[in-house]
C-alpha positions as a printed Julia matrix, in Angstrom:
440×3 Matrix{Float64}:
  15.85    7.12   29.16
  13.55    4.38   27.94
  15.24    2.29   25.24
  12.92    1.61   22.32
  12.99   -0.7    19.3
  10.63    0.19   16.44
   9.33   -2.93   14.66
   8.64   -1.88   11.09
   8.81   -2.33    7.33
  10.32    0.9     5.94
   7.29    3.18    6.16
   5.07    3.65    9.22
   8.09    2.92   11.44
  10.04    5.93   10.12
   6.95    8.14   10.47
   6.4     7.03   14.06
  10.03    7.86   14.82
   9.82   11.29   13.15
   6.58   12.34   14.82
   6.86   10.77   18.29
  10.42    9.77   19.14
  12.84   12.05   17.26
  12.6    14.9    19.76
  11.38   12.84   22.72
  13.81   13.43   25.59
  12.38   10.48   27.55
  13.15    7.84   24.9
  16.11    6.59   22.9
  15.37    4.55   19.78
  18.17    1.99   19.71
  17.13    0.08   16.58
  14.55   -0.57   13.9
  13.61   -4.02   12.65
  12.46   -4.79    9.11
   9.97   -7.29    7.61
   7.77   -7.71    4.47
  10.13   -5.71    2.21
  13.39   -7.35    1.01
  16.85   -5.8     1.44
  15.87   -3.22    4.1
  17.68   -4.9     7.02
  21.4    -4.21    7.34
  21.04   -0.5     6.58
  20.68    2.5     8.89
  18.09    5.16    9.33
  20.52    7.96    8.45
  21.79   10.59   10.85
  20.69   13.32    8.42
  17.07   12.28    9.05
  17.36   10.97   12.61
  18.48   14.31   14.05
  21.07   15.64   16.48
  20.4    12.97   19.13
  21.45   10.23   16.68
  24.77   11.29   15.1
  25.53    7.7    14.03
  22.08    7.02   12.65
  19.95    4.1    13.84
  20.65    0.48   12.79
  17.98   -1.58   11.0
  17.96   -5.31   11.83
  15.96   -8.19   10.42
  12.85   -8.92   12.48
  14.01  -12.53   12.93
  16.74  -11.14   15.23
  14.24   -9.41   17.52
  14.95  -11.35   20.72
  18.69  -11.01   20.19
  18.62   -7.25   19.75
  16.25   -6.75   22.69
  18.96   -8.34   24.81
  21.83   -6.61   23.0
  20.44   -3.1    23.46
  18.65   -3.7    26.76
  15.4    -2.56   25.18
  12.53   -1.61   27.5
   9.84   -1.34   24.84
   9.1    -2.51   21.29
   6.66   -0.51   19.19
   4.83   -2.35   16.42
   4.79   -0.09   13.36
   3.69   -1.77   10.14
   0.47   -2.9     8.51
  -1.69   -5.59    6.95
  -1.1    -8.44    9.35
  -3.69  -10.57   11.12
  -4.33  -10.28   14.82
  -2.74  -13.64   15.56
   0.49  -12.41   13.97
   0.45   -9.16   15.95
  -0.08  -10.88   19.28
   2.4   -13.61   18.43
   4.97  -10.89   17.94
   3.85   -9.33   21.21
   4.42  -12.65   22.96
   7.96  -12.81   21.57
   8.66   -9.28   22.83
   7.18   -9.93   26.29
   9.02  -13.23   26.59
  12.24  -11.34   25.91
  11.39   -8.98   28.78
  10.21   -5.85   26.95
   6.86   -4.07   26.72
   4.9    -4.3    23.48
   3.04   -1.17   22.34
   1.09    0.39   19.45
   1.02    4.12   18.73
  -2.29    5.66   17.71
  -3.56    8.54   15.59
  -3.25   11.15   18.37
   0.48   10.43   18.67
   1.28   10.31   14.96
  -1.19   12.31   12.83
  -0.08   15.72   11.56
  -2.61   18.56   11.12
  -2.68   20.3     7.76
  -3.71   23.9     7.09
  -5.61   22.55    4.06
  -8.62   20.25    4.08
  -7.53   16.6     4.03
  -9.45   13.73    2.45
  -7.93   10.35    3.32
  -8.47    7.15    1.34
  -7.5     4.0     3.23
  -8.54    0.34    3.2
  -9.13   -2.67    5.41
  -6.61   -4.77    3.39
  -4.01   -4.33    0.67
  -5.63   -4.63   -2.77
  -9.15   -3.42   -1.94
  -9.09   -0.68   -4.58
  -7.75    2.44   -2.88
  -6.09    3.71   -6.06
  -9.32    3.53   -8.08
 -11.17    5.33   -5.3
  -8.48    7.99   -5.01
  -8.53    8.66   -8.74
 -12.33    8.91   -8.7
 -12.32   11.43   -5.85
  -9.66   13.57   -7.53
 -11.64   13.48  -10.78
 -14.77   14.72   -9.0
 -12.92   17.49   -7.14
 -11.06   18.63  -10.26
 -14.39   18.87  -12.1
 -15.5    21.29   -9.38
 -12.46   23.49  -10.02
 -10.46   22.41   -6.99
  -6.71   21.8    -7.13
  -5.88   18.52   -5.44
  -2.42   17.4    -4.34
  -2.05   13.71   -3.52
   0.36   12.41   -0.89
   1.15    8.7    -0.87
   1.94    6.49    2.1
   5.74    5.95    2.15
   7.64    3.46    0.02
  11.27    4.5     0.76
  13.3     1.55   -0.46
  16.37    3.39   -1.78
  18.52    6.3    -0.57
  16.52    7.57    2.38
  18.23   10.98    2.5
  17.56   11.54   -1.22
  13.97   10.35   -0.69
  13.22   12.78    2.15
  10.7    14.62   -0.06
   9.69   13.4    -3.52
   7.39   15.16   -5.98
   6.02   13.38   -9.04
   4.4    15.36  -11.83
   5.75   13.55  -14.92
   7.07   10.14  -15.96
  10.55   11.69  -15.97
  10.19   12.22  -12.21
   9.87    8.43  -11.79
  13.28    8.04  -13.41
  14.72   10.98  -11.49
  13.84    9.33   -8.17
  14.98    5.83   -9.27
  11.59    4.32   -8.48
  11.09    0.6    -8.04
   8.2    -1.17   -9.77
   6.26   -1.06   -6.48
   6.7     2.71   -6.26
   5.82    3.27   -9.92
   2.63    1.24   -9.51
   1.43    3.8    -6.97
   2.75    7.03   -8.51
   2.39    6.49  -12.26
  -1.45    6.28  -12.4
  -1.62    9.7   -10.72
   0.94   11.21  -13.07
  -0.75    9.66  -16.11
  -4.01   11.32  -15.03
  -2.3    14.71  -14.75
  -2.18   14.74  -10.95
   0.75   15.76   -8.73
   1.69   13.29   -6.02
   4.23   13.52   -3.19
   5.88   10.8    -1.13
   9.11   10.21    0.78
  10.26    9.89    4.39
   9.71   13.19    6.23
   5.95   13.66    6.14
   5.95   16.96    8.01
   8.2    18.51    5.35
   6.27   16.73    2.58
   3.05   18.3     3.85
   4.58   21.81    3.92
   5.75   21.49    0.33
   2.46   19.98   -0.85
   0.42   22.75    0.8
   2.56   25.26   -1.13
   2.84   23.31   -4.39
   3.6    25.52   -7.41
   0.48   24.16   -9.14
  -1.66   25.35   -6.24
  -3.42   23.3    -3.58
  -6.99   23.45   -2.27
  -7.25   19.9    -0.92
  -4.72   17.31    0.28
  -5.66   13.76   -0.78
  -4.01   11.12    1.41
  -3.46    7.97   -0.68
  -3.04    5.26    1.94
  -0.79    2.23    1.8
  -1.66   -1.35    2.78
  -4.38   -1.02    5.44
  -2.7     1.69    7.53
  -4.48    4.7     9.0
  -3.47    8.18    7.72
  -0.36   10.16    8.67
  -2.44   13.35    8.45
  -5.58   14.21   10.41
  -8.42   13.75    7.91
 -11.4    16.04    7.55
 -13.08   13.28    5.53
 -12.04    9.66    6.01
 -12.87    7.13    3.27
 -12.17    3.42    3.83
 -12.4     0.76    1.11
 -13.57   -2.78    1.97
 -13.3    -5.97   -0.1
 -16.1    -8.59   -0.09
 -13.68  -11.1    -1.65
 -12.12  -11.25    1.83
 -15.15  -10.93    4.11
 -14.35  -10.8     7.81
 -10.84   -9.48    7.24
 -12.1    -5.99    8.02
 -12.39   -7.13   11.68
  -9.35   -9.37   11.9
  -6.38   -7.48   10.4
  -4.3    -4.68   11.91
  -4.67   -1.79   11.5
  -7.44   -2.26    8.93
 -10.13   -2.39   11.6
  -8.91    1.01   12.82
  -9.51    2.49    9.36
 -13.0     0.96    9.34
 -13.93    2.29   12.76
 -12.77    5.87   12.04
 -14.3     6.06    8.54
 -16.88    8.66    7.58
 -17.48    6.73    4.35
 -16.99    3.03    3.6
 -16.77    1.94   -0.02
 -17.64   -1.73   -0.55
 -15.77   -2.39   -3.78
 -15.83   -5.29   -6.28
 -19.49   -6.16   -5.75
 -19.62   -7.14   -9.43
 -17.28  -10.11   -8.88
 -17.9   -11.05   -5.22
 -20.57  -13.46   -4.01
 -23.66  -12.21   -2.19
 -22.72  -13.86    1.12
 -19.41  -12.02    1.19
 -21.05   -8.69    0.44
 -23.61   -9.24    3.2
 -20.94  -10.14    5.75
 -19.05   -6.92    5.02
 -22.27   -4.9     5.27
 -23.05   -6.49    8.65
 -19.56   -5.88   10.01
 -19.68   -2.22    8.98
 -23.04   -1.86   10.75
 -21.62   -3.57   13.85
 -18.56   -1.33   14.4
 -19.38    1.9    12.53
 -23.14    2.25   12.0
 -22.85    6.02   11.4
 -20.67    5.59    8.3
 -22.09    6.32    4.86
 -21.81    3.14    2.75
 -21.09    3.42   -0.97
 -21.23    0.28   -3.1
 -19.08    0.0    -6.2
 -17.84   -2.29   -8.93
 -14.24   -2.57  -10.03
 -14.81   -2.46  -13.78
 -12.1    -3.87  -16.02
 -11.05   -3.17  -19.58
  -8.48   -4.94  -21.76
  -6.35   -3.36  -24.48
  -6.42   -6.46  -26.74
  -8.97   -9.17  -25.82
  -7.8   -11.28  -28.79
  -4.64  -12.07  -26.81
  -6.82  -13.74  -24.15
  -9.61  -15.55  -26.0
  -8.67  -19.2   -26.55
  -5.09  -18.59  -25.4
  -2.87  -20.09  -22.72
  -2.11  -17.01  -20.66
   0.35  -16.0   -17.97
  -1.17  -13.51  -15.54
   1.03  -10.87  -13.89
  -0.54   -9.04  -10.94
   0.49   -6.34   -8.46
   3.09   -7.83   -6.09
   2.05   -6.57   -2.62
  -1.61   -7.41   -3.29
  -0.62  -11.06   -3.79
   1.99  -11.28   -1.02
   0.98   -9.67    2.27
  -2.42   -8.75    0.72
  -3.09  -12.51    0.33
  -5.29  -12.05   -2.76
  -5.57  -15.02   -5.12
  -7.99  -13.44   -7.6
  -7.05  -10.09   -9.1
  -8.15   -8.15  -12.15
  -5.99  -10.33  -14.41
  -7.75  -13.53  -13.33
 -11.16  -11.89  -13.73
 -10.18  -10.7   -17.24
  -8.87  -14.15  -18.2
 -12.18  -15.8   -17.3
 -14.34  -13.02  -18.7
 -12.58  -12.92  -22.07
 -12.35  -16.69  -22.54
  -8.79  -17.78  -21.85
  -8.22  -21.45  -22.66
  -5.86  -21.9   -19.7
  -4.15  -19.9   -16.96
  -0.55  -21.12  -16.91
   0.96  -21.77  -13.47
   4.33  -19.93  -13.33
   5.54  -21.27   -9.99
   7.69  -24.11  -11.34
   9.42  -21.67  -13.71
  10.19  -19.0   -11.09
  13.85  -18.14  -10.56
  15.95  -16.28   -8.0
  14.14  -13.87   -5.74
  10.78  -14.71   -7.29
  11.25  -18.36   -6.32
  11.98  -17.1    -2.79
   8.78  -15.04   -2.87
   6.7   -18.13   -3.65
   8.35  -19.95   -0.72
   7.66  -17.04    1.64
   4.07  -16.7     0.4
   3.05  -20.25   -0.62
  -0.62  -19.34   -1.09
  -0.13  -16.87   -3.94
  -1.65  -19.27   -6.47
  -1.31  -19.49  -10.26
  -0.39  -15.86  -10.89
   2.97  -14.08  -11.12
   3.6   -11.23   -8.66
   5.29   -8.25  -10.32
   7.96   -7.99   -7.65
  10.43   -5.25   -8.41
  12.02   -3.82   -5.26
  15.43   -3.86   -6.97
  17.35   -4.62  -10.16
  17.79   -8.31   -9.32
  14.07   -8.83   -8.79
  13.35   -7.19  -12.15
  15.86   -9.52  -13.83
  14.28  -12.51  -12.1
  10.83  -11.33  -13.2
  12.01  -11.12  -16.81
  13.62  -14.57  -16.61
  10.48  -16.13  -15.1
   8.27  -14.62  -17.81
  10.66  -15.87  -20.49
  10.68  -19.41  -19.05
   6.9   -19.77  -18.62
   5.3   -21.56  -21.62
   2.3   -19.48  -22.67
   0.77  -17.84  -25.72
   0.42  -14.38  -24.21
   0.76  -12.35  -21.04
  -2.08  -10.62  -19.21
  -0.58   -7.66  -17.33
  -2.84   -6.48  -14.51
  -0.42   -4.14  -12.77
  -1.27   -0.43  -12.38
   1.66    0.54  -14.64
   2.78   -0.27  -18.16
   5.04   -3.12  -17.1
   6.37   -3.51  -20.62
   8.13   -0.18  -20.22
  10.32   -1.65  -17.47
  10.37   -5.41  -17.99
  11.31   -7.16  -21.24
   8.69   -9.68  -22.35
   9.3   -12.35  -24.99
   5.6   -12.88  -25.73
   2.73  -10.61  -26.8
   0.97   -8.91  -23.89
  -2.28   -7.13  -23.15
  -2.97   -4.75  -20.28
  -5.89   -4.84  -17.88
  -7.16   -1.55  -16.46
  -9.64   -1.18  -13.63
 -11.76    1.74  -12.51
 -14.3     2.43   -9.78
 -17.94    2.39  -10.87
 -20.38    3.31   -8.13
 -23.65    1.4    -7.96
 -26.76    3.32   -6.97
 -26.93    5.87   -4.17
 -25.31    7.26   -2.11
 -22.27    7.85   -4.31
 -18.97    9.67   -3.86
 -20.31   12.72   -5.7
 -23.04   13.03   -3.03
 -20.52   12.58   -0.23
 -18.15   15.21   -1.64
 -20.98   17.69   -2.3
 -21.97   17.46    1.36
 -18.33   17.73    2.48
 -17.69   20.81    0.33
 -20.94   22.34    1.51
 -19.73   22.15    5.09
């Protein structure tokens, strides 16, 4: 049997195992590796999920140990299985694997996509932080207005008890507590719940799909809400990819974001209200180069603020979505745009006040800039986030996370929330696209 190591980050890696390797008599998965997400290494992919061929489960090692475990397990092949990394990083990892003697591979859609008995609309992106969530909410809003029942399924974020997280259904804020969600998970699930939508997530995406297709609320359409810049776990009948002109060129230089661009039926160029013309043009040209048949929708990411008086003339601390700032590499989010637009006197740099795991985050991602990432993968990170906010000298806090952060994190200063929604500019628009799709 071929001995395989799956190089991952607690998401795509588990899905690749479940769909391609779990019942593959020609392969034995000897280990996973973990990166990007803290505190994943040192655990096991549990036997209850791994199946009869893996009664002891499968160990998860830190990616820094890759060469050592290739030798330890005599691995023949390493399968790269996570997202939002540049091509240099991917091939650098491939060089490490080859130098250690193993083959380096990537699985594709034909090996990993599951077919639904419902119509599937997938929303993905070329980078983390392009505006998938806004686009997803807009599509659901349009479909609901047409009388269709939509069930959303989110790309995995299984950071806790993997057995307990096999299938998760979120229909109320109480469900977030029930499933012990981290801040990162709540940022993805809560906006759906707050809008009255049902959303599923977890580890076993074949079982998740079965339950979603038979949801007690009814289901006409499955809406795949993608994570990072990964391609869907389910075979889409309509593929929508979101691009970001604030990071022009990234749509052709990050894996697997270019895959999502090339397979898109529709490309939404978001944030054209705050991006420069040159960036917008470069994205347009790159879409035309690799996917000229795609329908292009242009949109603005419109922002609103609950209390602008807490920004105007104030020294503000800006708190943004964590993954968007870390592996998404964004320096300007909705909070920064709101601070400038509503007349902040100063954006306070929190880096020198960061403590604990947040200080480590700034070291790992030195280009984050003068914003505070709302890292909350565990209790200690939440405590460190609270301590950093408390130590940063400012008049008020601008919270630009998708959730009401004040519900989870104690803040010792007044705060205002920034919301952002998708506003399409001109034609074609998503309504046109969905009308044509439903007509077919």
